[in-house]
Legacy VTK file of the C-alpha trace (Angstrom):
# vtk DataFile Version 3.0
C-alpha trace
ASCII
DATASET POLYDATA
POINTS 680 float
10.802 53.597 -15.064
11.189 57.346 -14.719
9.431 58.413 -11.546
7.435 61.566 -11.039
10.167 62.960 -8.742
12.809 62.273 -11.410
10.685 64.127 -13.965
10.402 67.011 -11.516
14.147 66.943 -11.020
14.666 67.003 -14.797
12.317 69.971 -15.037
14.106 71.671 -12.140
17.472 71.005 -13.765
16.227 72.387 -17.066
14.918 75.521 -15.321
18.183 75.830 -13.387
20.211 75.612 -16.604
18.023 78.255 -18.211
18.318 80.461 -15.127
22.107 80.012 -15.186
22.030 80.905 -18.886
23.557 77.560 -19.901
22.747 76.321 -23.401
22.385 72.609 -24.263
23.100 70.889 -27.588
22.475 67.364 -28.896
24.330 66.375 -32.123
23.284 63.275 -34.039
26.630 62.513 -35.695
25.113 60.038 -38.144
22.469 62.458 -39.524
24.467 65.650 -38.794
21.360 67.032 -37.059
22.008 69.313 -34.084
19.366 70.247 -31.534
19.889 73.463 -29.566
18.069 74.748 -26.498
16.573 78.234 -26.622
19.348 79.509 -24.328
21.930 78.078 -26.757
20.413 80.124 -29.599
20.474 83.247 -27.401
24.160 82.664 -26.528
24.946 82.523 -30.278
22.965 85.723 -30.989
20.193 83.953 -32.935
16.467 84.494 -32.731
14.561 81.579 -31.239
13.864 78.848 -33.797
16.202 80.223 -36.498
19.070 77.745 -36.014
19.252 75.468 -39.084
20.186 72.386 -36.974
23.377 71.370 -38.863
27.056 71.395 -37.951
27.666 73.777 -40.861
25.148 76.236 -39.384
26.956 75.991 -36.040
30.350 76.442 -37.748
29.126 79.596 -39.498
28.513 81.205 -36.072
32.080 80.530 -34.913
34.703 83.256 -35.347
36.702 82.483 -38.534
39.978 82.406 -36.582
38.555 79.845 -34.100
36.849 77.400 -36.475
39.900 75.198 -37.028
40.551 75.042 -33.271
36.951 73.987 -32.561
37.172 71.323 -35.257
40.464 69.973 -33.862
39.065 69.922 -30.294
35.936 68.005 -31.398
37.954 65.474 -33.440
40.468 65.008 -30.611
37.656 64.306 -28.093
36.074 61.827 -30.503
39.331 59.994 -31.330
40.621 59.872 -27.741
37.157 59.192 -26.262
37.632 62.059 -23.899
35.281 64.793 -22.780
35.178 67.805 -25.074
36.156 71.147 -23.482
37.009 74.213 -25.545
36.674 77.986 -25.407
36.094 79.964 -28.588
34.501 83.081 -29.988
31.160 83.413 -31.727
30.077 86.274 -33.965
26.483 87.496 -33.495
24.325 88.768 -36.315
24.996 92.344 -35.129
28.745 91.785 -35.585
29.571 91.648 -31.864
32.043 89.009 -30.666
31.433 86.885 -27.567
33.534 84.243 -25.826
31.829 80.941 -24.961
32.942 77.762 -23.222
31.711 74.435 -24.596
31.753 71.107 -22.770
30.450 67.846 -24.182
30.715 64.109 -24.435
30.546 61.631 -27.338
28.486 58.446 -27.207
29.484 55.392 -29.237
27.668 52.375 -30.592
28.749 48.783 -30.029
31.225 49.015 -32.960
33.010 51.985 -31.390
31.559 54.498 -33.865
30.669 57.913 -32.448
26.921 58.368 -33.015
25.956 61.174 -30.692
27.405 64.124 -28.805
25.667 65.963 -25.986
26.995 69.050 -24.288
26.484 72.479 -22.817
27.704 75.985 -23.624
27.907 79.112 -21.525
29.089 82.705 -22.011
32.582 83.278 -20.528
33.295 86.704 -22.023
33.591 88.320 -18.609
35.935 85.602 -17.368
38.176 85.914 -20.456
38.343 89.660 -19.950
39.145 89.115 -16.269
41.913 86.659 -17.195
43.397 89.220 -19.570
43.339 91.769 -16.767
45.005 89.251 -14.453
47.741 88.629 -17.014
48.411 92.366 -17.215
48.443 92.520 -13.443
50.876 89.556 -13.353
53.212 91.436 -15.722
53.080 94.491 -13.471
53.707 92.257 -10.475
56.718 90.685 -12.206
58.096 94.134 -12.999
57.610 95.149 -9.367
59.370 91.954 -8.292
62.295 92.738 -10.580
62.546 96.218 -9.090
62.396 94.689 -5.631
65.139 92.181 -6.478
67.304 94.979 -7.804
66.691 96.954 -4.630
67.508 93.926 -2.502
70.744 93.434 -4.413
71.658 97.052 -3.958
70.836 96.728 -0.265
73.014 93.610 -0.068
75.842 95.513 -1.724
75.502 98.319 0.810
75.453 95.770 3.643
78.601 94.175 2.221
80.266 97.571 2.128
79.248 98.234 5.719
80.503 94.808 6.791
83.871 95.556 5.253
84.229 98.973 6.868
82.230 99.048 10.101
81.256 97.095 13.194
77.609 96.297 12.640
74.931 94.923 14.980
71.125 94.716 14.846
68.834 94.297 17.847
65.095 93.941 18.365
62.943 96.339 20.400
64.158 94.836 23.697
67.816 95.198 22.771
68.347 91.472 22.066
71.089 90.976 19.474
69.752 89.406 16.272
72.700 90.070 13.951
76.452 90.875 14.205
79.041 91.038 11.446
82.524 89.555 11.494
84.143 92.827 12.653
81.925 92.860 15.728
83.093 89.312 16.585
86.735 90.239 15.949
86.777 93.296 18.234
84.673 91.746 21.034
86.506 88.390 20.940
83.085 86.634 21.170
81.831 84.167 18.585
78.618 84.870 16.723
76.858 82.026 18.560
77.828 83.571 21.920
76.446 86.984 20.936
73.121 86.128 19.256
70.265 86.162 21.738
72.235 88.274 24.249
72.048 92.041 24.810
74.865 94.577 24.866
75.413 94.164 28.611
77.693 91.267 27.639
80.304 93.885 26.533
79.473 96.571 29.111
82.695 97.915 30.567
81.061 99.762 33.492
82.794 102.996 32.391
79.568 104.845 31.659
76.929 105.833 34.255
73.353 104.523 34.073
71.896 107.897 32.872
74.195 107.635 29.844
72.361 104.528 28.602
68.968 105.810 29.770
69.395 108.853 27.555
70.491 106.633 24.650
67.351 104.415 25.027
65.112 107.457 25.354
66.507 108.803 22.088
66.223 105.663 19.983
62.820 104.535 21.365
61.441 107.916 20.298
62.560 107.117 16.760
65.657 109.331 16.755
69.230 108.444 15.781
71.692 108.223 18.671
75.433 108.804 18.327
78.129 108.467 20.931
81.411 106.968 21.990
81.234 103.867 24.114
83.940 102.025 25.971
83.352 98.271 25.839
85.039 95.217 27.326
86.047 92.260 25.142
85.713 88.625 26.180
89.390 88.488 27.198
88.961 91.475 29.565
90.616 94.067 27.312
88.895 97.363 26.630
88.145 99.079 23.343
86.420 102.257 22.263
83.861 102.481 19.464
82.218 105.446 17.847
78.581 104.327 17.690
75.570 105.388 15.620
72.279 103.676 16.483
69.568 104.059 13.860
65.989 103.009 14.758
64.130 101.431 11.813
60.499 102.601 11.798
57.339 100.817 10.673
54.352 102.328 8.842
53.238 103.956 12.085
56.661 105.574 12.587
57.352 103.289 15.526
60.720 101.495 15.907
60.698 97.753 15.273
64.481 97.150 15.392
67.768 99.077 15.827
70.869 99.123 13.633
74.120 100.014 15.432
77.009 101.093 13.199
80.305 101.329 15.093
83.839 102.389 14.337
86.777 101.223 16.414
88.352 104.348 17.989
90.530 102.593 20.533
93.751 103.817 18.993
92.432 107.318 18.753
91.533 107.333 22.416
94.957 106.080 23.412
96.838 108.901 21.720
94.138 111.531 22.155
95.813 113.335 25.040
99.204 113.425 23.279
98.140 114.213 19.757
95.580 117.013 19.954
96.203 117.948 16.385
95.713 114.384 15.321
92.567 114.329 17.400
91.189 117.393 15.648
91.928 115.876 12.307
90.432 112.603 13.385
87.303 114.337 14.636
87.026 116.035 11.256
87.263 112.674 9.591
84.687 111.314 12.001
82.358 114.174 11.138
82.853 113.521 7.445
82.411 109.811 7.948
79.305 110.384 10.004
77.923 112.602 7.269
78.580 109.883 4.741
76.928 107.325 6.966
73.915 109.570 7.416
73.670 109.828 3.643
73.987 106.072 3.300
71.421 105.615 6.047
69.029 108.004 4.323
69.451 106.097 1.086
69.006 102.819 2.966
65.898 104.157 4.655
64.504 105.255 1.302
65.143 101.834 -0.180
63.567 100.149 2.828
60.479 102.332 2.461
60.303 101.415 -1.231
60.586 97.763 -0.260
57.760 98.204 2.237
55.583 99.817 -0.441
56.317 96.883 -2.735
55.455 94.436 0.034
52.176 96.269 0.646
51.392 96.011 -3.065
52.150 92.291 -2.915
49.861 91.974 0.107
47.054 93.687 -1.804
47.594 91.323 -4.712
47.579 88.371 -2.320
44.310 89.653 -0.869
42.805 89.919 -4.346
43.872 86.332 -5.086
42.232 85.233 -1.853
39.002 86.987 -2.892
39.122 85.138 -6.218
39.586 81.787 -4.432
36.720 82.606 -2.067
34.413 83.343 -5.014
35.053 79.988 -6.699
32.027 77.729 -7.117
34.103 74.595 -6.561
35.414 73.525 -3.171
39.103 74.205 -2.497
41.246 73.043 0.442
44.910 73.784 1.104
46.882 71.221 3.128
50.265 71.265 4.856
52.790 68.419 4.726
50.968 66.498 7.457
47.621 66.632 5.648
46.066 69.278 7.911
43.806 71.892 6.378
45.430 75.342 6.230
42.991 77.037 3.867
39.410 76.369 2.783
37.155 78.528 0.645
33.484 79.227 1.496
32.238 76.909 -1.284
34.075 73.941 0.260
32.822 74.757 3.762
29.249 75.005 2.489
29.433 71.698 0.620
30.862 69.986 3.717
28.453 71.630 6.168
31.182 73.269 8.271
32.174 76.796 9.124
35.500 77.793 7.577
37.010 78.204 11.049
35.923 74.674 12.028
37.962 73.115 9.217
41.225 75.045 9.691
43.791 72.848 11.446
41.742 69.658 11.015
43.186 66.649 9.151
41.714 66.058 5.707
40.699 62.597 7.008
37.510 64.075 8.546
35.936 64.405 5.088
37.348 61.202 3.575
35.370 57.929 3.563
36.315 55.235 6.096
36.722 52.682 3.309
37.181 52.306 -0.442
34.331 51.915 -2.888
34.818 48.094 -2.753
34.428 48.259 1.094
38.066 47.317 1.770
39.821 49.266 4.561
41.087 52.694 3.510
44.628 53.419 4.751
46.419 56.739 4.386
48.980 55.170 2.061
46.139 54.362 -0.353
44.744 57.894 -0.362
45.576 59.859 -3.567
45.680 63.100 -1.546
48.447 61.790 0.714
50.214 60.370 -2.330
50.379 63.910 -3.753
52.052 65.085 -0.540
54.356 62.073 -0.405
55.665 61.876 -3.990
54.552 65.195 -5.596
52.136 63.422 -7.942
48.900 64.862 -9.323
45.777 62.718 -8.903
42.364 63.176 -10.495
39.644 61.072 -8.851
36.308 60.982 -10.666
34.266 58.832 -8.268
34.720 59.448 -4.546
32.542 60.196 -1.530
33.150 63.026 0.940
31.472 63.231 4.363
29.646 66.223 5.755
29.658 67.429 9.340
26.175 65.947 9.928
27.333 62.447 8.961
25.823 62.392 5.486
27.904 61.849 2.374
27.807 63.041 -1.224
29.593 61.966 -4.424
32.465 64.141 -5.653
35.233 64.289 -8.173
38.454 65.963 -7.095
41.985 66.828 -8.158
44.892 66.642 -5.701
47.886 68.797 -6.698
51.136 69.076 -4.704
52.422 72.459 -3.494
56.151 72.644 -4.214
58.778 75.198 -3.282
62.281 74.818 -4.724
61.639 71.153 -5.426
60.322 70.345 -1.930
56.674 69.370 -1.341
55.116 71.799 1.146
51.587 70.396 1.020
48.761 69.947 -1.470
45.715 71.690 -2.915
42.470 69.712 -3.276
39.725 71.053 -5.560
36.421 69.179 -5.613
32.825 69.507 -6.753
29.548 67.799 -5.948
28.492 65.463 -8.809
25.141 64.413 -7.302
23.092 66.149 -10.013
25.283 64.725 -12.762
24.847 61.175 -11.450
21.081 61.671 -11.259
21.022 62.850 -14.874
23.152 59.895 -15.978
20.856 57.484 -14.154
17.764 59.103 -15.698
19.365 58.900 -19.124
20.163 55.207 -18.657
16.617 54.474 -17.470
15.119 56.342 -20.426
17.337 54.508 -22.922
16.426 51.186 -21.307
12.691 51.871 -21.561
12.884 53.128 -25.149
15.027 50.137 -26.149
12.449 47.758 -24.679
9.532 49.525 -26.349
11.303 49.529 -29.735
12.468 45.919 -29.427
8.928 44.520 -28.979
7.482 45.538 -32.422
10.818 44.876 -34.118
10.771 41.310 -32.758
7.289 40.787 -34.189
8.311 42.204 -37.573
11.486 40.115 -37.644
9.645 36.915 -36.671
6.859 37.379 -39.203
9.108 38.317 -42.112
11.584 35.584 -41.132
8.905 32.928 -41.372
7.901 34.219 -44.797
11.499 34.558 -45.981
12.198 30.928 -45.041
9.501 29.919 -47.592
8.035 27.554 -45.027
4.742 29.404 -45.509
3.090 30.673 -48.650
2.603 34.466 -48.374
-0.772 34.048 -50.055
-1.977 31.481 -47.528
-4.214 32.516 -44.639
-1.386 32.116 -42.132
1.025 33.928 -44.431
-1.410 36.823 -44.772
-1.810 36.866 -40.994
1.975 37.119 -40.558
2.028 40.003 -43.020
-0.755 41.710 -41.034
1.282 41.250 -37.829
4.335 42.779 -39.513
2.270 45.722 -40.817
0.627 46.288 -37.401
4.003 46.147 -35.650
5.435 48.568 -38.194
2.544 50.970 -37.595
3.057 50.716 -33.825
6.779 51.334 -34.252
6.081 54.439 -36.363
3.550 55.699 -33.786
6.029 55.129 -30.968
8.815 57.011 -32.729
6.462 59.856 -33.707
5.165 60.115 -30.118
8.711 60.157 -28.703
9.722 62.918 -31.127
6.486 64.800 -30.479
6.815 64.874 -26.684
10.517 65.751 -26.833
9.862 68.671 -29.177
6.979 69.962 -27.078
8.787 69.732 -23.733
12.024 71.203 -25.104
10.162 74.152 -26.597
11.262 73.369 -30.140
7.618 73.051 -31.208
5.980 76.435 -30.769
2.285 76.497 -29.965
0.532 78.249 -32.885
-2.024 79.996 -30.688
-5.014 81.793 -32.115
-8.545 82.672 -31.083
-10.794 79.585 -31.293
-14.027 78.229 -29.842
-14.115 75.340 -27.369
-17.346 73.957 -28.881
-15.757 73.777 -32.348
-12.737 71.915 -30.964
-14.937 69.383 -29.147
-17.064 68.798 -32.246
-14.005 68.324 -34.487
-12.442 65.830 -32.072
-15.699 63.846 -31.833
-16.026 63.671 -35.626
-12.443 62.368 -35.918
-13.152 59.572 -33.422
-16.528 58.392 -34.801
-14.975 55.737 -37.048
-12.941 54.254 -34.199
-15.971 54.332 -31.890
-18.028 52.425 -34.460
-15.216 49.869 -34.855
-15.245 49.210 -31.076
-19.069 49.400 -30.821
-18.925 52.400 -28.485
-21.324 55.376 -28.496
-20.024 58.935 -28.248
-21.906 61.722 -26.446
-20.959 65.399 -26.497
-22.076 68.439 -24.484
-20.128 71.349 -25.965
-19.705 74.762 -24.331
-19.132 77.790 -26.518
-16.363 79.878 -24.947
-13.412 81.661 -26.519
-9.904 80.275 -26.134
-6.512 81.558 -27.182
-4.820 78.279 -28.041
-3.279 75.993 -30.660
-6.420 74.356 -31.987
-4.583 71.421 -33.623
-2.802 70.531 -30.384
-6.000 70.751 -28.325
-7.803 68.497 -30.828
-4.834 66.111 -30.508
-5.320 66.140 -26.714
-9.073 65.487 -26.967
-8.642 62.682 -29.530
-5.951 61.038 -27.380
-8.266 61.040 -24.363
-11.246 59.846 -26.449
-9.112 57.122 -28.055
-8.090 55.775 -24.633
-11.683 55.890 -23.385
-12.953 54.020 -26.471
-10.246 51.333 -26.338
-10.897 50.562 -22.674
-14.725 50.705 -22.821
-16.851 47.583 -23.294
-18.870 47.263 -26.483
-22.259 48.956 -26.255
-21.162 51.478 -23.621
-20.971 55.279 -23.962
-18.050 57.727 -23.789
-18.996 61.281 -22.784
-17.160 64.457 -23.828
-18.389 67.436 -21.803
-17.224 70.854 -20.688
-18.262 73.490 -18.183
-17.170 76.996 -17.393
-15.647 77.550 -13.938
-14.795 81.200 -13.383
-11.975 82.204 -15.725
-11.228 78.619 -16.862
-13.055 75.934 -18.817
-13.062 72.348 -17.497
-13.090 69.534 -20.112
-14.169 65.998 -19.096
-13.811 62.668 -20.926
-15.730 59.933 -19.056
-16.021 56.217 -19.796
-17.474 53.084 -18.216
-14.326 50.983 -18.606
-12.508 48.801 -16.105
-11.063 51.755 -14.166
-7.594 52.696 -12.969
-6.031 51.736 -9.589
-5.573 54.701 -7.237
-1.802 54.257 -7.143
-1.653 54.649 -10.940
-3.622 57.901 -11.278
-0.470 60.052 -11.201
2.039 57.770 -12.927
-0.120 57.204 -16.038
0.871 60.698 -17.192
4.543 59.699 -17.218
6.290 58.331 -20.299
5.746 54.622 -21.032
3.431 54.287 -18.012
0.359 52.088 -18.455
-2.082 50.477 -16.042
-1.182 47.000 -17.285
2.076 46.005 -19.023
-0.028 44.175 -21.613
-1.988 47.322 -22.549
0.539 48.366 -25.192
0.051 45.034 -26.966
-3.699 44.535 -26.432
-4.706 48.105 -27.219
-1.935 49.174 -29.613
-0.733 51.941 -27.313
2.736 53.482 -27.103
2.542 54.565 -23.474
3.187 58.193 -24.496
-0.290 59.536 -25.306
-1.110 60.856 -21.824
2.393 62.274 -21.427
1.845 64.220 -24.682
-1.549 65.410 -23.419
-0.006 66.695 -20.207
2.755 68.552 -22.093
0.231 70.233 -24.422
-2.059 71.260 -21.555
0.848 72.640 -19.534
2.027 74.619 -22.585
-1.416 76.278 -22.467
-1.118 77.100 -18.724
-3.610 74.396 -17.861
-3.778 71.345 -15.581
-4.708 67.708 -16.316
-5.629 64.871 -13.944
-7.771 61.722 -13.659
-10.267 60.173 -11.262
-11.357 56.556 -11.365
-13.112 53.702 -9.558
-12.238 50.128 -10.432
-15.044 48.476 -12.386
-16.998 51.748 -12.749
-14.889 53.695 -15.225
-12.591 56.700 -15.361
-12.867 60.449 -15.933
-10.049 62.571 -17.323
-10.129 66.312 -16.635
-8.136 69.243 -17.943
-8.524 72.981 -17.624
-7.655 75.882 -19.933
-7.833 79.649 -19.332
-10.754 81.353 -21.037
-9.988 84.213 -23.419
-11.047 87.583 -21.959
-12.404 89.787 -24.776
-11.314 93.275 -23.814
-10.860 96.009 -26.396
-7.197 95.205 -26.916
-7.743 91.473 -27.478
-10.662 92.136 -29.877
-8.398 94.344 -31.976
-5.705 91.633 -31.950
-8.268 89.039 -33.000
-9.320 91.197 -35.965
-5.683 91.536 -37.071
LINES 1 681
680 0 1 2 3 4 5 6 7 8 9 10 11 12 13 14 15 16 17 18 19 20 21 22 23 24 25 26 27 28 29 30 31 32 33 34 35 36 37 38 39 40 41 42 43 44 45 46 47 48 49 50 51 52 53 54 55 56 57 58 59 60 61 62 63 64 65 66 67 68 69 70 71 72 73 74 75 76 77 78 79 80 81 82 83 84 85 86 87 88 89 90 91 92 93 94 95 96 97 98 99 100 101 102 103 104 105 106 107 108 109 110 111 112 113 114 115 116 117 118 119 120 121 122 123 124 125 126 127 128 129 130 131 132 133 134 135 136 137 138 139 140 141 142 143 144 145 146 147 148 149 150 151 152 153 154 155 156 157 158 159 160 161 162 163 164 165 166 167 168 169 170 171 172 173 174 175 176 177 178 179 180 181 182 183 184 185 186 187 188 189 190 191 192 193 194 195 196 197 198 199 200 201 202 203 204 205 206 207 208 209 210 211 212 213 214 215 216 217 218 219 220 221 222 223 224 225 226 227 228 229 230 231 232 233 234 235 236 237 238 239 240 241 242 243 244 245 246 247 248 249 250 251 252 253 254 255 256 257 258 259 260 261 262 263 264 265 266 267 268 269 270 271 272 273 274 275 276 277 278 279 280 281 282 283 284 285 286 287 288 289 290 291 292 293 294 295 296 297 298 299 300 301 302 303 304 305 306 307 308 309 310 311 312 313 314 315 316 317 318 319 320 321 322 323 324 325 326 327 328 329 330 331 332 333 334 335 336 337 338 339 340 341 342 343 344 345 346 347 348 349 350 351 352 353 354 355 356 357 358 359 360 361 362 363 364 365 366 367 368 369 370 371 372 373 374 375 376 377 378 379 380 381 382 383 384 385 386 387 388 389 390 391 392 393 394 395 396 397 398 399 400 401 402 403 404 405 406 407 408 409 410 411 412 413 414 415 416 417 418 419 420 421 422 423 424 425 426 427 428 429 430 431 432 433 434 435 436 437 438 439 440 441 442 443 444 445 446 447 448 449 450 451 452 453 454 455 456 457 458 459 460 461 462 463 464 465 466 467 468 469 470 471 472 473 474 475 476 477 478 479 480 481 482 483 484 485 486 487 488 489 490 491 492 493 494 495 496 497 498 499 500 501 502 503 504 505 506 507 508 509 510 511 512 513 514 515 516 517 518 519 520 521 522 523 524 525 526 527 528 529 530 531 532 533 534 535 536 537 538 539 540 541 542 543 544 545 546 547 548 549 550 551 552 553 554 555 556 557 558 559 560 561 562 563 564 565 566 567 568 569 570 571 572 573 574 575 576 577 578 579 580 581 582 583 584 585 586 587 588 589 590 591 592 593 594 595 596 597 598 599 600 601 602 603 604 605 606 607 608 609 610 611 612 613 614 615 616 617 618 619 620 621 622 623 624 625 626 627 628 629 630 631 632 633 634 635 636 637 638 639 640 641 642 643 644 645 646 647 648 649 650 651 652 653 654 655 656 657 658 659 660 661 662 663 664 665 666 667 668 669 670 671 672 673 674 675 676 677 678 679
């Protein structure tokens, strides 16, 4: 049975879908009839109630270039028994084009034939436009990357040239050596392993006073280039001279973050300097020229480094934008490292799990996983699809799992675990998940509704089948008294089946808004009188008297639907009243509303049933539908009609003393504007 809370949840879900601007469709494949929600019609640019309810009418709204794709996607989902998911364009009546995303699911009968498809549609025009912008941005990013790669290659070429011609070393801010080229190792007689991590004191010859180096450090720490000749000592104790240029590399704040020392071996020059003055002058000229060249190279290198920094800043901005996109996702997203610890989590995931984002970072993914499998067997890490993605780079989609919140509660999810790979090596995994609680509730409500409807349809069909079967077997003469009785049973069951189907269709159309209330100015007294006249024959058949106390007030309502409500309530009162008793139909004005009452002297209704009787297929006694020819939908229809008129309906009863059904409607206020509308 569908409970009152379930009905409320259905109503809440329907309101939520309308608020989210999500349209719903229901396609009867056998009859080709399609039912759209009002939001669906709006998304396709149609006025409410104008959709012709066929697949051809739907196809006519689809952009001509997308029709074949939609058809292929629908047929593929039907043949493969998979969920339908497709994006396409629709053309509105004003000629504008809009992108929509459709999702749906086929339902099949026991022979495997697709008989029904239910789904939802939403506008994704903004997302498609955003994706196009992202693609353009990706192209620009690729072009920037190509420029960066070219710059890096050019930088590598320059480095190679320097390695071939100069003694090169790089240190950090503290003077610790982080890089030396082969020429540095050759002249110092130290291996690269012996030099890295040391400072230049390892080759200090002691030939220069302390102020010499203090001045050098003062120059380079202020961001200036230092040049000088330094006498160093090699590992074997020999001495050598180098002409040195130390270039500080500056960050965005013009502060040094490392130093590049470019040296030239001038040992030979120093040895013959005193004897060959002319050669010295020439050599100094060459040094000046070489220094000028190196300054030019350094300037070019600095320019390229600055360009690289600008590119890196652009990449950082792009990375930040991607992070903003991930943070705005509605689904939960967790990034894991190779050990299964959480390295990234978006706000949606933290909210679903009841944690702060900072609380999840560094935690193992195990804290949200269930302690055991769905069959209650122990859950080891080797069985977990998430760890399998990290272990063997496989992608896993899990449709039924439970995640645990911080407060110890759990909720059903479906998730996809995708490995993060870099150059063929698995670096971790990304887990995207969403809460499927609402979907499971809807599926359960659907199953319960189908079960109830199947039971209610099966009962009259069984009677019809039994009666006609007896007659078809020729064991009874159709003209005999018993044969005529069987025919009467079959006819009565057929009538009940027709009433049941009509009531089901009626309440569905009313609640879904597909039946518009044809409201007009009418008089409450006229409605009460018409309803009483319609029920006189039935009252006489049951031996029940009808009493009416009409009140003449104006209403703005659908008169046919209100008469249907009154006759439903009168019919119930008559059927459950003893012969010779009276059923009263009265009304009274209460402020700006009118209160209708239908009172009987029947057996009464238990207190715990006074709310549930307005639900579908709810009756006081399970035998009522057979003894009183009811469908169990009459009061549900009454409630829907009253609510469509902004009214309220309820019941009061005492066992053995009878029941009274009440409902209210707003009274029409006759101001000048409404009187003019009434005349029109």
